[in-house]
C-alpha positions in Angstrom: 1.6 0.0 -15.7 0.4 -2.9 -16.0 -0.2 -4.9 -19.5 -3.7 -6.9 -18.7 -5.5 -9.7 -20.4 -9.3 -9.3 -20.0 -10.6 -11.5 -17.1 -14.1 -10.9 -17.3 -16.6 -12.5 -19.3 -20.0 -10.9 -18.2 -23.2 -12.7 -18.9 -25.8 -10.2 -17.4 -24.3 -6.6 -17.3 -25.8 -3.9 -15.4 -27.8 -0.8 -17.4 -28.7 2.7 -16.4 -31.6 3.3 -13.9 -31.4 6.7 -14.7 -29.1 9.6 -15.4 -28.6 12.2 -12.7 -27.4 16.0 -14.0 -25.6 17.8 -11.1 -26.1 21.0 -9.4 -24.3 23.8 -9.9 -23.0 25.1 -5.9 -20.3 26.8 -4.0 -18.9 25.4 -0.8 -15.8 26.2 1.2 -14.9 30.2 0.9 -17.0 30.5 -2.5 -15.9 27.3 -4.8 -17.5 26.7 -7.9 -18.5 22.9 -8.3 -20.9 20.9 -9.2 -22.4 18.2 -6.9 -23.4 15.3 -8.6 -24.5 12.9 -5.7 -26.9 14.8 -3.1 -28.1 13.8 -0.1 -31.4 12.7 -1.4 -29.3 9.8 -3.4 -27.6 8.7 0.2 -30.0 5.7 0.5 -30.1 4.6 -3.0 -26.1 4.7 -3.4 -25.1 3.5 0.4 -22.4 3.5 1.2 -22.0 7.1 -0.7 -22.9 10.2 0.7 -22.1 13.0 -1.8 -19.7 13.1 -5.0 -18.8 17.1 -6.2 -17.0 17.4 -9.5 -15.0 20.5 -10.0 -13.1 22.0 -12.6 -11.9 25.6 -14.1 -9.4 27.6 -15.6 -10.6 30.9 -13.8 -9.0 31.0 -10.5 -11.6 33.2 -9.1 -13.8 30.2 -8.5 -11.6 28.5 -6.4 -8.8 30.6 -5.5 -10.4 31.1 -1.9 -10.1 27.2 -0.8 -11.4 25.3 1.8 -10.2 27.2 5.4 -10.7 25.0 8.4 -13.7 23.0 8.8 -14.7 19.5 10.7 -15.6 16.6 9.5 -16.9 13.5 11.6 -18.3 10.2 11.4 -16.9 9.0 7.4 -14.2 9.2 4.7 -13.3 11.7 2.2 -11.6 10.8 -0.9 -10.0 13.9 -3.2 -8.8 12.8 -6.7 -7.0 15.7 -8.5 -7.2 15.9 -12.2 -5.5 18.7 -12.5 -3.9 21.7 -10.0 -2.5 21.7 -6.3 -4.0 21.2 -3.0 -1.9 21.8 0.4 -4.1 20.0 3.1 -3.4 20.6 6.7 -5.3 19.2 9.6 -5.6 19.4 13.5 -4.0 16.3 14.4 -0.8 17.4 12.7 -0.9 15.4 9.4 -0.1 18.1 5.8 0.4 16.9 2.4 0.5 18.0 -1.3 -2.4 17.1 -3.7 -1.0 17.3 -7.3 -2.3 15.9 -10.6 -3.1 12.4 -10.5 -3.0 12.3 -7.0 -5.4 11.3 -4.0 -5.8 11.8 -0.8 -8.0 9.6 1.4 -9.0 10.7 4.5 -10.7 8.8 7.8 -12.3 11.9 9.9 -13.7 9.4 12.3 -14.3 10.8 15.7 -13.5 14.3 14.5 -10.8 16.1 12.4 -10.6 20.1 11.6 -9.3 20.6 8.3 -8.1 22.7 5.4 -7.8 22.2 1.7 -6.2 25.3 -0.1 -4.8 25.6 -3.2 -1.3 26.4 -4.3 -1.6 27.9 -7.5 -2.9 31.2 -8.5 -3.6 30.6 -12.2 -4.8 27.7 -14.2 -6.6 24.8 -14.6 -8.1 22.7 -11.1 -10.3 20.0 -11.9 -11.0 16.9 -10.1 -13.7 15.4 -7.7 -14.0 14.7 -3.7 -16.2 11.6 -2.8 -17.9 11.1 0.9 -17.6 7.6 1.5 -20.0 6.5 5.0 -18.5 4.8 7.9 -19.6 1.6 9.6 -21.5 2.9 13.1 -18.5 1.0 14.8 -15.7 2.8 13.1 -17.7 6.3 13.6 -15.3 7.6 16.6 -12.4 5.7 15.1 -8.7 7.9 15.2 -8.6 10.3 12.2 -6.3 9.0 9.3 -5.0 10.1 6.1 -3.1 9.2 3.6 -1.5 11.1 0.1 -1.3 9.2 -2.7 0.9 10.3 -5.6 0.0 9.5 -9.2 3.1 7.1 -9.2 1.2 5.4 -6.6 -1.8 4.7 -7.8 -1.5 1.0 -10.0 -2.8 1.3 -13.7 -3.4 -1.3 -16.1 -3.3 -1.5 -19.8 -6.3 -3.3 -21.9 -7.3 -3.1 -25.6 -8.1 0.7 -26.0 -8.5 1.2 -22.6 -6.1 2.9 -19.6 -7.8 2.0 -16.1 -6.4 3.9 -13.1 -7.3 1.5 -9.9 -7.7 3.9 -6.7 -9.5 1.8 -4.7 -10.8 -2.1 -4.6 -9.7 -4.5 -7.8 -10.0 -4.6 -11.8 -8.6 -7.6 -13.9 -6.6 -8.6 -11.1 -4.8 -5.6 -10.5 -5.1 -4.4 -6.6 -6.1 -0.6 -5.9 -4.2 1.5 -3.5 -6.5 1.3 -1.0 -8.9 -1.5 0.2 -11.9 -1.1 2.8 -13.4 -4.2 4.7 -16.7 -3.1 5.3 -17.8 -0.8 2.7 -15.2 -2.1 -0.1 -15.2 0.1 -2.1 -14.5 0.1 -6.3 -13.2 3.4 -7.7 -11.6 3.5 -11.1 -10.9 6.2 -13.5 -11.4 4.7 -16.9 -9.8 6.3 -20.2 -11.3 4.5 -23.1 -10.1 5.3 -26.8 -12.5 5.8 -29.5 -15.3 3.1 -29.8 -13.6 0.8 -27.1 -15.1 -1.0 -24.6 -14.6 -1.5 -21.4 -15.9 -4.9 -18.8 -15.7 -4.5 -15.0 -16.7 -7.1 -12.7 -19.1 -6.2 -9.7 -20.3 -7.7 -6.8 -24.2 -8.3 -7.4 -24.7 -6.7 -3.6 -22.8 -3.3 -4.5 -24.1 -0.5 -5.2 -22.9 1.8 -8.2 -22.8 4.5 -10.4 -20.2 6.5 -12.9 -19.5 9.7 -14.2 -18.4 10.9 -17.1 -16.0 13.5 -17.5 -15.1 13.4 -20.9 -16.8 12.2 -24.0 -19.4 9.8 -23.8 -20.5 6.4 -22.9 -23.0 3.8 -24.5 -24.3 0.9 -22.8 -25.6 -2.1 -24.6 -29.4 -0.8 -24.6 -28.4 2.1 -26.5 -28.3 4.8 -23.2 -25.6 6.9 -23.9 -24.8 8.9 -21.1 -22.7 12.5 -22.1 -20.2 14.0 -20.3 -21.1 15.7 -17.0 -23.5 13.0 -16.3 -23.9 10.7 -13.4 -25.4 7.0 -14.8 -26.8 5.0 -11.4 -26.5 1.8 -12.5 -29.3 -0.7 -11.7 -29.3 -3.6 -8.9 -30.3 -6.2 -11.3 -30.7 -9.4 -9.9 -27.8 -11.8 -11.0 -26.0 -8.8 -12.6 -22.3 -9.7 -13.0 -20.8 -6.2 -14.0 -20.6 -3.0 -16.2 -19.7 -3.1 -20.1 -18.9 0.6 -21.5 -18.2 1.3 -24.9 -16.7 5.0 -25.4 -18.4 6.6 -28.5 -16.4 8.2 -31.4 -14.7 10.7 -29.3 -13.2 8.4 -26.9 -14.4 9.1 -23.4 -13.2 9.2 -19.6 -15.3 8.4 -16.4 -14.7 7.2 -12.6 -16.9 4.3 -11.8 -17.9 3.8 -8.1 -19.3 0.8 -6.4 -19.6 0.2 -2.9 -20.9 -2.5 -0.3 -24.5 -1.0 1.6 -24.0 -0.4 5.1 -27.7 -0.5 5.9 -27.8 1.9 8.5 -29.3 4.8 9.6 -28.1 8.1 8.3 -27.9 10.9 10.3 -26.5 14.0 8.6 -26.0 17.7 10.2 -23.6 19.5 7.5 -19.6 17.7 7.7 -21.1 15.4 10.5 -22.6 11.9 9.8 -23.5 9.3 12.4 -26.5 6.7 12.9 -28.4 9.0 15.2 -29.9 12.2 16.4 -28.4 12.0 19.7 -24.6 11.3 18.2 -25.4 14.3 16.0 -25.9 16.8 18.7 -23.3 15.2 20.4 -20.7 15.8 17.9 -21.9 19.7 17.7 -21.3 19.6 21.3 -18.0 18.1 21.0 -16.8 20.6 18.5 -18.2 23.4 20.1 -16.0 22.4 23.0 -12.6 21.9 21.1 -12.8 18.1 21.4 -11.7 17.5 17.8 -8.2 15.8 17.3 
């Protein structure tokens, strides 16, 4: 862990545009989860396509996992807080995702993969984020990286611990960088009443999801656990200031550079045009994915 001195001095911190309550649903072979970033928010939160939160002590809610299924045209980022998940794909990749770890997968031109629990009991909790790819990269070769908890840079600030999954925070570079979408992905842990500031480019779309405690903004807006706050794109805004409630708080803070491209989605395929979607279905049916 890196001890850091706060380097931000925000003049115009972003405030909350609106709060979003996720929708309970299931995916895969019946895994129960909460869909927080839904398809109707994709253009507002470009380049992000989806965010699922999952967390349960009941093995029946997750034990069937996500058997073989395809993806094309975007990246998946899975962050585990607790539990273990085994990943295998049609390109020959395999990895075990454990507590505090991240799997960053670029589906590119197409991959078939499975994500299956490697536990019969106990808690499983975490997030899966879908990050769009620019049109020029949608047909690139599939790629993935398993990042252990120990490989994720952490920084320590007064009253705060920050895990830097992507982008940068207070001079600490994250485990992953992307040129086109420039994602920032932070897991922020705050002590009771502590305040944390994070610089954000004014061009980025940004949101946060509180998964423990509650966060308060300068205007008094309270974001409780289980809510997503979409941050306003105020002209000239230079970051975000978060203050924990009396019980402390934990939240993921996510921001990225919009691609500004058309979004055409059919389930696990995300392209720019309807024609490209039809081709994706044909290629999958013909067994042309990696």
